[in-house]
C-alpha positions as CSV (number, residue, x, y, z in Angstrom):
1,M,-0.2,0.4,0.1
2,R,3.1,2.5,0.8
3,A,4.6,1.6,-2.6
4,G,2.1,2.5,-4.5
5,F,1.5,5.6,-3.0
6,F,5.1,6.5,-3.5
7,H,4.5,5.2,-7.2
8,L,1.2,7.1,-8.1
9,A,3.5,10.4,-6.3
10,F,6.0,10.1,-8.8
11,L,3.9,9.6,-11.5
12,A,1.5,12.4,-10.6
13,V,5.2,14.8,-10.1
14,A,6.0,13.2,-13.8
15,L,2.8,13.6,-15.9
16,T,2.0,17.2,-14.0
17,G,5.7,18.0,-15.1
18,M,5.6,16.7,-18.8
19,L,2.0,18.9,-19.5
20,A,3.5,22.2,-17.6
21,G,6.3,22.1,-20.0
22,L,4.4,21.3,-22.7
23,L,1.9,24.3,-22.1
24,V,4.7,27.0,-21.4
25,K,6.3,25.6,-25.1
26,Y,3.0,25.8,-26.7
27,F,2.1,29.3,-25.6
28,G,5.3,30.8,-25.0
29,W,5.5,31.7,-21.4
30,P,8.5,33.6,-20.1
31,L,9.8,29.9,-18.4
32,A,12.0,27.5,-19.3
33,P,10.2,24.0,-20.3
34,D,13.6,21.9,-20.2
35,L,13.6,22.9,-17.2
36,I,10.5,22.3,-16.0
37,W,10.5,18.7,-17.5
38,S,14.2,18.2,-16.1
39,G,13.2,19.5,-12.3
40,A,10.2,16.6,-12.8
41,T,12.4,14.0,-14.0
42,V,14.9,14.4,-11.0
43,P,12.8,13.7,-7.7
44,V,12.1,10.5,-9.8
45,V,15.7,9.9,-10.9
46,A,16.7,10.3,-6.7
47,A,14.0,7.3,-5.9
48,L,14.9,4.8,-8.4
49,A,19.0,5.6,-7.3
50,I,18.3,4.8,-3.8
51,T,16.5,1.7,-4.6
52,I,19.2,0.7,-6.9
53,V,21.2,1.2,-4.2
54,R,19.6,-0.7,-1.7
55,D,19.5,-3.7,-3.8
56,F,22.5,-3.4,-4.0
57,L,23.5,-3.7,-0.7
58,V,21.5,-6.9,-0.4
59,G,23.2,-8.7,-3.1
60,R,20.3,-7.7,-6.1
61,M,21.3,-6.0,-8.7
62,G,18.6,-3.7,-10.3
63,V,17.9,-4.0,-14.2
64,D,16.0,-0.7,-13.3
65,A,19.2,1.1,-13.4
66,I,18.9,1.0,-17.5
67,A,15.7,3.2,-16.9
68,L,17.8,5.6,-14.5
69,V,20.6,5.7,-17.4
70,A,18.1,6.9,-19.7
71,M,16.6,9.4,-17.4
72,I,20.2,10.9,-16.3
73,A,21.4,10.4,-20.1
74,S,18.7,12.5,-21.4
75,I,18.8,15.5,-18.8
76,A,22.4,15.8,-19.9
77,M,22.0,15.2,-23.6
78,G,19.8,18.3,-23.9
79,Q,16.6,16.1,-24.3
80,P,14.6,16.4,-21.0
81,L,11.1,15.4,-22.4
82,A,12.3,12.4,-23.7
83,G,13.5,12.1,-19.8
84,V,10.4,13.0,-18.2
85,V,8.4,10.8,-20.1
86,V,11.3,8.3,-19.6
87,A,9.9,9.0,-15.9
88,M,6.7,9.3,-16.4
89,M,6.4,5.3,-18.2
90,Y,8.7,4.3,-15.4
91,T,6.4,5.1,-13.1
92,G,3.5,4.6,-14.6
93,G,5.1,0.8,-15.0
94,N,5.5,0.2,-11.2
95,L,1.8,1.3,-10.8
96,L,0.6,-1.4,-13.4
97,E,3.1,-3.6,-11.8
98,D,1.4,-3.3,-8.0
99,Y,-1.8,-4.0,-10.4
100,A,-1.0,-6.8,-12.0
101,R,0.7,-8.7,-9.1
102,G,-2.6,-7.5,-6.5
103,K,-5.0,-9.1,-9.8
104,A,-3.2,-12.3,-9.8
105,E,-2.4,-12.5,-5.6
106,R,-6.3,-11.5,-5.2
107,D,-7.7,-15.6,-5.1
108,L,-4.7,-16.6,-3.2
109,R,-5.2,-14.0,-0.8
110,S,-8.5,-14.2,-0.3
111,L,-8.2,-17.6,0.9
112,R,-6.1,-16.3,3.4
113,D,-8.4,-13.3,4.7
114,R,-11.3,-16.1,5.2
115,T,-9.7,-18.1,7.9
116,P,-12.4,-18.5,10.7
117,R,-11.7,-16.8,14.0
118,I,-14.3,-17.0,15.8
119,A,-16.2,-20.3,17.0
120,H,-18.9,-21.8,19.0
121,K,-18.0,-24.2,22.0
122,V,-20.7,-26.2,23.4
123,A,-19.7,-27.5,26.9
124,E,-22.7,-28.9,29.9
125,G,-25.4,-26.9,27.4
126,E,-24.2,-23.8,27.5
127,V,-22.5,-22.3,23.8
128,T,-19.5,-19.9,24.9
129,D,-18.0,-18.0,21.7
130,I,-14.0,-18.4,22.0
131,A,-11.0,-17.4,19.3
132,A,-10.4,-20.4,16.9
133,G,-6.9,-20.8,18.2
134,E,-8.2,-21.7,21.8
135,I,-10.3,-24.9,20.4
136,V,-8.2,-28.3,21.4
137,V,-9.0,-31.4,20.2
138,G,-12.5,-32.9,21.8
139,D,-14.1,-29.7,21.9
140,D,-17.9,-30.0,20.9
141,L,-18.9,-27.0,18.4
142,L,-21.5,-25.6,16.9
143,V,-21.4,-23.9,13.4
144,R,-25.1,-22.2,12.7
145,A,-26.4,-21.2,9.0
146,G,-23.7,-20.0,6.7
147,E,-20.6,-19.9,9.3
148,L,-17.1,-21.3,8.6
149,L,-15.8,-24.2,10.5
150,P,-12.9,-23.1,12.0
151,V,-11.3,-26.7,13.1
152,D,-11.1,-29.7,10.9
153,G,-13.6,-32.5,13.3
154,H,-16.1,-34.9,12.7
155,L,-20.1,-34.4,12.6
156,L,-22.2,-35.3,15.8
157,N,-25.7,-34.9,13.8
158,E,-27.0,-37.4,11.3
159,Q,-26.5,-35.0,8.2
160,A,-25.5,-31.8,7.4
161,K,-25.0,-29.5,4.4
162,L,-21.7,-28.1,3.5
163,D,-20.4,-25.1,0.9
164,E,-16.8,-26.9,0.0
165,S,-16.4,-24.7,-2.7
166,A,-13.5,-22.5,-1.3
167,V,-11.3,-25.3,-0.6
168,T,-12.0,-28.0,-3.3
169,G,-13.6,-25.9,-6.1
170,E,-16.7,-28.3,-6.0
171,P,-19.1,-25.5,-6.8
172,L,-22.7,-27.7,-5.8
173,P,-22.7,-27.9,-1.7
174,E,-22.2,-31.8,-0.4
175,I,-24.0,-33.5,2.1
176,R,-21.9,-35.1,5.0
177,R,-23.1,-38.1,7.3
178,K,-22.6,-38.5,11.3
179,G,-19.4,-39.5,11.6
180,E,-17.3,-38.1,8.4
181,H,-14.6,-36.2,8.5
182,L,-15.5,-32.2,8.0
183,R,-12.5,-29.7,7.3
184,S,-11.9,-25.9,7.9
185,G,-12.5,-23.5,5.9
186,T,-15.9,-24.9,4.6
187,V,-19.2,-22.9,4.5
188,N,-22.8,-24.7,7.2
189,A,-25.0,-24.1,3.6
190,G,-28.2,-26.0,5.7
191,E,-29.0,-26.0,9.2
192,A,-26.9,-25.1,12.2
193,F,-25.0,-29.0,13.6
194,H,-22.7,-29.8,15.8
195,Y,-20.0,-32.1,15.6
196,R,-16.3,-32.5,17.2
197,A,-12.8,-31.6,16.6
198,S,-10.4,-33.8,15.9
199,A,-7.2,-31.2,15.3
200,P,-6.8,-27.6,16.3
201,A,-6.5,-25.0,14.4
202,S,-3.0,-24.5,13.8
203,K,-3.0,-27.9,12.2
204,S,-6.3,-28.2,10.7
205,T,-7.2,-28.2,6.3
206,Y,-7.2,-24.2,6.3
207,A,-4.2,-23.7,8.2
208,G,-2.5,-25.5,5.1
209,I,-3.6,-24.2,3.1
210,V,-2.7,-20.5,4.2
211,R,0.7,-21.9,4.6
212,M,0.4,-23.1,1.1
213,V,-1.0,-19.6,0.1
214,E,2.4,-17.7,1.6
215,E,5.1,-20.4,0.2
216,A,3.4,-20.1,-3.6
217,Q,3.8,-15.8,-2.9
218,T,7.2,-15.9,-1.7
219,A,9.0,-19.0,-3.7
220,K,10.4,-18.5,-6.5
221,A,10.6,-21.2,-9.5
222,P,13.8,-22.2,-11.4
223,F,12.4,-20.4,-14.1
224,I,12.1,-16.9,-12.5
225,R,15.2,-17.1,-11.2
226,I,17.1,-17.9,-14.6
227,A,14.7,-15.0,-16.1
228,D,16.3,-12.3,-13.2
229,R,19.9,-13.6,-13.9
230,F,18.9,-13.1,-17.4
231,A,18.0,-9.9,-17.0
232,L,21.2,-8.6,-15.9
233,L,22.4,-9.0,-19.3
234,L,20.2,-6.6,-20.8
235,L,22.2,-3.8,-18.8
236,P,25.3,-4.2,-20.6
237,A,23.9,-5.2,-24.0
238,T,21.5,-2.4,-23.9
239,L,25.0,-0.1,-23.3
240,L,26.8,-1.7,-25.9
241,V,24.2,-1.5,-28.5
242,A,23.7,2.5,-27.1
243,G,27.4,3.0,-27.9
244,L,27.9,1.4,-31.2
245,A,24.7,3.3,-32.6
246,W,26.9,6.7,-31.7
247,W,30.0,5.5,-32.2
248,L,29.0,4.5,-36.0
249,S,26.4,7.3,-36.6
250,G,28.1,10.0,-34.6
251,D,24.6,10.5,-33.5
252,R,24.6,10.7,-29.7
253,I,20.7,10.9,-29.6
254,R,20.7,7.5,-31.4
255,A,22.2,6.1,-28.1
256,L,19.9,8.1,-26.0
257,A,16.8,6.4,-28.1
258,V,18.3,2.7,-27.5
259,L,18.4,3.8,-24.3
260,V,14.9,4.9,-23.2
261,V,13.8,2.1,-25.8
262,A,16.0,-0.9,-23.8
263,T,12.5,-2.3,-21.4
264,P,13.5,-5.4,-18.7
265,C,9.4,-6.0,-17.5
266,P,9.2,-9.4,-20.1
267,L,11.8,-10.6,-18.0
268,I,12.0,-9.1,-14.0
269,L,7.8,-9.1,-14.1
270,A,5.9,-10.9,-16.8
271,A,7.4,-14.3,-15.6
272,P,6.4,-13.7,-11.6
273,V,2.9,-12.9,-12.6
274,A,2.5,-15.5,-14.8
275,F,2.7,-18.1,-12.0
276,I,1.2,-16.4,-9.5
277,G,-1.4,-16.5,-11.5
278,G,-1.2,-20.1,-12.3
279,V,-1.3,-21.1,-8.8
280,S,-4.2,-19.0,-7.9
281,R,-6.1,-20.6,-11.0
282,A,-5.1,-23.7,-9.6
283,A,-6.0,-23.3,-6.1
284,R,-10.0,-22.1,-7.2
285,A,-10.2,-25.6,-8.8
286,G,-9.1,-27.2,-5.4
287,V,-5.2,-27.9,-6.7
288,L,-3.2,-26.4,-4.1
289,M,0.4,-25.9,-5.4
290,K,3.5,-25.5,-3.0
291,G,4.7,-22.4,-4.7
292,S,5.8,-21.5,-8.6
293,S,8.4,-23.9,-8.3
294,A,5.9,-26.8,-7.5
295,L,4.3,-25.5,-10.6
296,E,7.5,-25.2,-13.0
297,A,8.0,-28.9,-11.9
298,L,4.4,-30.1,-13.0
299,A,4.9,-28.9,-16.1
300,L,8.5,-30.3,-17.2
301,V,6.5,-33.9,-16.1
302,R,7.1,-36.9,-18.7
303,T,6.1,-40.0,-16.5
304,V,3.5,-40.1,-13.8
305,I,3.8,-43.0,-11.5
306,F,0.1,-43.5,-10.0
307,D,-0.5,-45.6,-6.6
308,K,-3.9,-47.8,-7.1
309,T,-5.9,-48.3,-3.9
310,G,-7.3,-45.3,-3.0
311,T,-5.7,-43.7,-5.9
312,L,-6.7,-45.3,-9.4
313,T,-9.4,-47.4,-7.5
314,E,-12.1,-46.1,-4.8
315,G,-10.0,-47.4,-1.7
316,G,-13.6,-49.4,-0.2
317,A,-15.8,-51.5,-1.5
318,R,-18.6,-51.4,-3.7
319,I,-21.4,-53.5,-5.8
320,T,-20.0,-53.8,-9.4
321,F,-22.3,-56.8,-9.7
322,F,-25.9,-57.5,-8.6
323,E,-27.9,-59.8,-10.1
324,T,-31.3,-61.4,-9.1
325,A,-33.4,-64.7,-10.2
326,P,-35.9,-64.1,-12.9
327,N,-39.2,-62.5,-11.8
328,S,-37.6,-61.7,-8.0
329,D,-37.9,-58.5,-6.8
330,A,-34.3,-57.0,-6.3
331,E,-34.9,-54.1,-3.8
332,E,-36.8,-56.4,-2.1
333,I,-33.7,-59.2,-2.0
334,L,-31.1,-56.2,-1.3
335,R,-33.1,-55.8,1.7
336,L,-33.1,-58.8,3.3
337,L,-29.4,-58.9,2.6
338,A,-28.8,-55.7,4.1
339,S,-31.1,-56.6,7.1
340,L,-29.3,-60.1,7.9
341,E,-25.6,-58.1,7.0
342,Q,-26.3,-55.9,10.0
343,A,-24.8,-58.5,12.6
344,S,-22.2,-59.5,10.5
345,H,-18.6,-57.3,11.5
346,H,-17.3,-58.1,7.9
347,V,-15.7,-54.8,6.7
348,L,-17.8,-56.0,3.2
349,A,-21.2,-55.8,5.5
350,E,-21.2,-52.2,6.1
351,T,-21.0,-51.3,1.9
352,I,-24.2,-53.6,1.7
353,V,-25.9,-52.1,4.5
354,A,-24.7,-48.8,3.5
355,L,-26.4,-49.1,0.2
356,A,-29.4,-50.0,1.5
357,R,-29.8,-47.2,4.1
358,A,-28.9,-44.7,1.4
359,K,-32.1,-45.9,-0.9
360,G,-33.8,-45.5,2.3
361,M,-35.1,-48.9,2.6
362,P,-36.3,-50.2,6.4
363,L,-34.6,-53.0,7.4
364,S,-35.2,-55.5,10.3
365,S,-33.3,-57.2,13.1
366,P,-32.4,-60.4,12.1
367,T,-32.7,-63.4,14.5
368,N,-30.4,-67.1,14.9
369,V,-27.9,-65.5,13.2
370,R,-25.0,-67.9,12.3
371,E,-21.8,-66.6,11.0
372,F,-19.6,-68.9,8.9
373,R,-15.7,-67.6,9.2
374,G,-14.5,-67.1,5.7
375,S,-17.8,-68.5,4.0
376,G,-20.9,-65.7,4.9
377,L,-23.6,-65.8,6.9
378,E,-27.5,-66.9,7.6
379,G,-30.3,-66.1,9.6
380,I,-34.3,-65.5,10.0
381,V,-35.6,-61.9,8.5
382,E,-39.0,-61.1,8.7
383,G,-39.6,-65.2,9.4
384,R,-37.5,-65.9,6.2
385,H,-34.5,-68.3,5.8
386,V,-31.4,-65.5,4.2
387,R,-28.6,-67.2,3.5
388,A,-25.8,-64.6,2.2
389,G,-22.2,-65.9,1.2
390,S,-19.5,-68.4,-1.0
391,R,-21.0,-70.4,-3.4
392,A,-19.8,-73.1,-1.3
393,L,-21.9,-72.1,1.7
394,V,-24.8,-71.4,-0.4
395,L,-24.8,-73.9,-3.2
396,A,-23.0,-77.1,-1.6
397,D,-22.5,-79.5,-4.7
398,G,-25.3,-77.4,-6.9
399,E,-25.0,-76.0,-10.0
400,V,-24.7,-72.4,-11.0
401,P,-28.3,-71.3,-12.3
402,A,-28.4,-70.1,-15.9
403,W,-29.3,-66.9,-15.0
404,A,-26.4,-66.4,-12.9
405,C,-23.6,-67.9,-15.1
406,S,-22.9,-65.2,-17.5
407,V,-22.3,-62.6,-14.5
408,A,-20.0,-65.4,-12.8
409,S,-17.9,-65.7,-15.9
410,A,-17.3,-62.6,-16.0
411,R,-16.0,-62.3,-12.2
412,E,-13.4,-64.6,-13.6
413,G,-12.2,-61.2,-14.9
414,S,-12.3,-59.5,-11.4
415,S,-10.9,-59.0,-8.5
416,G,-14.1,-58.7,-6.2
417,L,-15.3,-60.9,-4.0
418,A,-18.2,-63.0,-5.0
419,I,-21.5,-63.3,-2.8
420,Y,-24.4,-65.6,-3.7
421,V,-27.5,-64.7,-1.8
422,S,-30.1,-67.6,-0.8
423,V,-34.1,-66.9,0.8
424,D,-36.1,-69.7,1.7
425,G,-33.6,-72.7,0.6
426,R,-33.8,-71.1,-2.9
427,I,-30.9,-69.1,-4.5
428,A,-32.1,-65.4,-5.1
429,A,-29.2,-63.2,-6.2
430,F,-25.4,-63.6,-7.2
431,L,-23.3,-59.6,-6.5
432,V,-20.1,-58.9,-6.3
433,L,-18.2,-56.6,-3.8
434,A,-14.7,-54.9,-5.3
435,D,-12.7,-52.2,-5.1
436,A,-13.7,-50.6,-7.8
437,I,-11.7,-48.5,-10.4
438,R,-13.0,-44.4,-10.2
439,L,-15.3,-43.8,-13.0
440,E,-12.6,-40.7,-13.5
441,A,-10.0,-42.6,-14.1
442,P,-9.9,-43.8,-17.7
443,A,-10.6,-40.2,-18.6
444,A,-8.1,-39.1,-16.5
445,L,-5.1,-41.0,-17.8
446,A,-6.3,-39.9,-21.3
447,Q,-6.3,-36.4,-20.8
448,L,-2.7,-37.2,-19.1
449,H,-1.5,-38.7,-22.4
450,A,-3.3,-35.8,-24.8
451,A,-1.1,-33.0,-22.2
452,G,1.9,-34.8,-23.3
453,I,2.9,-37.3,-21.0
454,S,4.5,-40.4,-22.5
455,R,4.6,-43.1,-19.9
456,I,2.0,-43.7,-17.4
457,I,3.0,-46.3,-14.2
458,M,1.1,-48.2,-11.9
459,V,3.0,-49.1,-8.5
460,T,1.2,-50.8,-5.5
461,G,1.8,-53.4,-2.5
462,D,-1.6,-55.5,-4.4
463,D,-1.0,-59.1,-6.0
464,A,-0.4,-58.9,-8.9
465,E,-3.6,-60.3,-10.3
466,T,-5.1,-57.8,-9.1
467,A,-3.0,-55.0,-10.1
468,S,-2.7,-56.3,-13.8
469,I,-6.2,-56.4,-13.9
470,V,-7.0,-53.0,-13.0
471,G,-3.8,-52.2,-15.2
472,S,-5.0,-53.8,-18.2
473,S,-8.6,-52.2,-17.7
474,L,-6.7,-48.4,-17.6
475,G,-4.8,-49.4,-20.1
476,I,-1.6,-49.0,-17.7
477,D,2.3,-48.7,-19.4
478,E,3.6,-50.7,-17.0
479,V,2.4,-52.5,-13.5
480,Y,4.5,-53.0,-10.3
481,A,2.7,-55.0,-7.8
482,D,3.9,-56.4,-4.6
483,R,6.1,-53.6,-3.8
484,S,6.6,-52.2,0.0
485,P,7.3,-48.6,0.3
486,A,10.8,-48.8,0.3
487,E,10.4,-50.8,-3.3
488,K,7.5,-48.1,-4.3
489,L,10.4,-45.5,-4.0
490,A,13.0,-47.5,-5.9
491,A,10.7,-47.6,-8.8
492,V,10.6,-43.6,-8.5
493,A,14.2,-43.3,-8.7
494,A,14.6,-45.5,-11.5
495,E,11.9,-43.6,-13.6
496,Q,13.3,-40.4,-12.7
497,R,16.9,-41.4,-14.3
498,R,15.0,-42.0,-17.9
499,Q,13.1,-37.9,-17.6
500,P,11.3,-36.0,-15.1
501,T,8.7,-38.0,-13.2
502,M,5.3,-37.1,-11.3
503,M,4.0,-39.3,-8.1
504,V,0.3,-39.4,-7.1
505,G,-0.6,-41.2,-3.9
506,D,-2.8,-41.0,-1.2
507,G,-1.7,-43.0,2.1
508,I,0.6,-42.4,4.6
509,N,2.8,-45.5,2.8
510,D,3.0,-43.3,-0.3
511,A,4.7,-40.2,1.6
512,P,8.5,-41.5,1.0
513,A,8.0,-42.2,-2.7
514,L,5.7,-38.8,-2.9
515,A,8.9,-36.6,-1.6
516,A,11.6,-38.7,-3.6
517,A,9.7,-37.7,-6.9
518,D,10.8,-34.4,-9.0
519,I,6.9,-33.9,-7.8
520,G,4.6,-35.1,-5.6
521,I,0.9,-35.1,-5.7
522,A,-1.5,-36.4,-3.1
523,L,-5.2,-37.0,-2.6
524,G,-5.9,-35.3,0.5
525,A,-9.6,-34.9,0.7
526,R,-9.9,-37.8,3.0
527,G,-7.1,-36.8,5.6
528,A,-4.1,-38.6,4.5
529,T,-1.5,-35.7,6.4
530,A,2.1,-37.6,5.7
531,S,1.5,-37.8,2.4
532,S,0.2,-34.1,1.8
533,E,2.9,-32.9,4.0
534,A,5.4,-34.6,1.5
535,A,3.5,-33.8,-1.9
536,D,4.2,-30.6,-3.5
537,V,1.0,-30.8,-4.8
538,V,-2.2,-31.3,-2.7
539,I,-5.8,-31.7,-4.5
540,L,-8.3,-31.2,-1.8
541,V,-11.4,-32.8,-3.3
542,D,-11.3,-37.0,-3.7
543,R,-10.7,-36.8,-7.1
544,I,-8.3,-38.4,-10.0
545,D,-9.1,-35.9,-12.8
546,R,-7.7,-33.2,-10.6
547,V,-4.3,-34.6,-12.0
548,P,-4.2,-34.0,-15.5
549,H,-6.3,-30.3,-15.1
550,A,-3.4,-29.3,-13.0
551,V,-0.9,-30.6,-15.4
552,M,-2.7,-28.4,-17.9
553,I,-2.7,-25.3,-15.8
554,A,1.4,-25.9,-15.1
555,R,2.0,-26.4,-18.5
556,R,-0.6,-23.7,-19.6
557,T,1.5,-21.2,-17.2
558,R,4.9,-21.9,-18.2
559,R,3.6,-21.4,-21.6
560,I,2.6,-18.2,-21.4
561,A,5.6,-16.6,-19.3
562,L,7.5,-17.8,-22.3
563,Q,5.4,-16.3,-24.8
564,S,6.0,-13.1,-22.2
565,I,9.5,-13.0,-21.8
566,V,10.1,-14.0,-26.3
567,V,8.1,-11.8,-27.4
568,G,8.7,-8.8,-25.4
569,L,12.3,-9.1,-25.8
570,A,11.8,-9.8,-29.2
571,L,10.0,-6.4,-29.5
572,S,12.2,-4.7,-27.4
573,G,15.3,-5.8,-29.5
574,I,13.5,-4.5,-32.5
575,A,12.7,-1.3,-31.2
576,M,16.4,-1.2,-30.0
577,V,17.8,-1.4,-34.3
578,F,14.7,1.1,-35.2
579,A,15.9,2.8,-32.5
580,A,20.0,2.8,-33.7
581,F,19.5,3.0,-36.8
582,G,17.9,6.5,-36.1
583,Y,14.3,5.9,-37.2
584,I,12.6,6.0,-33.6
585,T,13.6,9.4,-31.5
586,P,14.2,9.0,-27.8
587,V,10.1,10.6,-26.8
588,A,8.8,7.8,-29.0
589,G,10.9,5.5,-27.8
590,A,9.9,6.3,-24.2
591,L,6.1,5.5,-25.3
592,L,7.0,2.4,-27.2
593,Q,8.3,1.0,-24.2
594,E,5.4,1.4,-22.4
595,G,3.9,-0.3,-24.7
596,I,5.6,-2.9,-24.9
597,D,5.3,-3.7,-21.3
598,I,1.7,-3.5,-21.3
599,A,2.0,-6.5,-23.7
600,A,3.5,-8.7,-21.5
601,I,1.7,-8.1,-18.2
602,V,-1.3,-8.5,-20.3
603,N,-0.8,-11.9,-21.5
604,A,0.7,-12.8,-18.6
605,L,-2.3,-12.2,-16.6
606,R,-3.9,-14.9,-18.9
607,A,-2.4,-17.5,-16.6
608,L,-5.2,-16.5,-14.4
609,S,-8.2,-17.4,-16.4
610,G,-8.4,-20.1,-19.4
611,P,-10.8,-23.1,-20.2
612,S,-11.8,-25.6,-17.2
613,N,-10.6,-29.0,-18.1
614,I,-12.6,-30.8,-15.3
615,S,-14.5,-33.7,-16.2
616,S,-17.5,-33.4,-15.1
617,T,-18.3,-37.0,-14.3
618,E,-19.1,-37.2,-10.5
619,G,-17.5,-39.6,-8.2
620,S,-18.4,-43.2,-8.4
621,A,-21.6,-44.7,-6.5
622,S,-22.9,-47.8,-6.0
623,P,-25.1,-49.4,-8.9
624,A,-28.9,-50.1,-8.2
625,P,-29.3,-53.3,-8.1
626,A,-31.2,-54.6,-11.4
627,N,-33.0,-57.8,-12.3
628,S,-31.7,-59.6,-15.3
């Protein structure tokens, strides 16, 4: 804010001096216009000289020295009008820089400004307002309609409706059920609810976002550091061209025109603005990049390594096949099965029960339940004998009915668990529970190939048969199964020796590989803290299609930054040549220089926007049972 005020003040001085001198000259008033123009230039020269000396003392070489030399030379060579125009353009450029940086950082800054500060703590039936920083794990909190969640926690009510767009980029509110994990920074889009804190404010999701934002605003990508160093070569190159123009032509005004038209703006400003814009663009889609260096590394990736469970697959069982006997009511069979499965402690039973409840089915309590370890269970539901489990348990030595043969055959090519269901001694249904491939995974991998990724690999700790089925279904180039975390790390290192490599995972066991890869992407929606901390990029929504979207944003951002630099410097170089041959006057050169600056910055700001490539396919859900 303070720097912006000074930039505006110096621009006002330069502009006022230029206009005053022109008026004096036009009306022939008894004042020296050259003196007015010089007087308006001197304050800008003094301020710029102080800035350059201060930067030099802390180890930075200011390439704005070109503007300083141009203004001093203009006054010394009797061309004060050119000097005041350069002063006006230089200060105007500073204001343009303030605007561009502010626009590029606005989305990131808004995330930080939304940090929850107040919480409603519930204790012994009373509600007390406390600072978010005072919340401890285990506190019960009340969140009223429209309020931000101050910390991460678990829902105590039966359900809650949350707007998670600021954290995940998802535009529509999500329904969360009792016991589900809630993240700080999301908004209560429904009725008031209670939840229990699972982390203090400093270690909650939103605090992590703020830390990433700060890193993104301060860290420089290697590309930007190279641009900074290259910009230092511009000063001696400009002085050399100006000196040659003067020496060969004998016209010192040509040398002045060369100095005036030279601009380092495409190098020192366009690249940072583009990279900050790219980080901001990704943040709006729920993809958090830990600084500009992460974005650049992502833009250079050629190999992608995926974990399987929870990354390419859903990480939990769902019904992938459900077939019922002819003339049977599929909904009723599912209801009877779910009622029986309530008595089971098997993790897969929860999937069946959850599906039935999600469909609003009224479940009954089973009686006379008998569980056969590793095979299934049986019991009485509403007076009917229901048995569910393996083929041997349900069919004994009987044949599989013709209607179930096609589904049973299909099961041979899958890695799921087959379950047979009988009602009153007659086989009634056949279903398969499996860790299904994410619905958006095939399209996501196709988008990665389209974005320039040449090699896609899957590394998993699962057995070779299961991994092979998933790999062949997705058309993955190479599959490594039965790999420990250390072996995953070795696989990443081997690929890195070939070409820049990215690792994508979601579990704690993926953390070493995520940290070792050139760029690590963690699916952080399920709260895998270790993997999120080890990764360079964190995806806050549980969708694998954000990975190609992040790659596209990174590559587009780097391309825009490169365009701004190459085109800007090319235009500046052409203008310097024309100035050296006397085709551009110093005043015209100053105006042209500002035009090049504006063009470079406007192009860099394109990184803030762009077409959305996020797939509209929603996360997979359990299919409804269907009759054959």
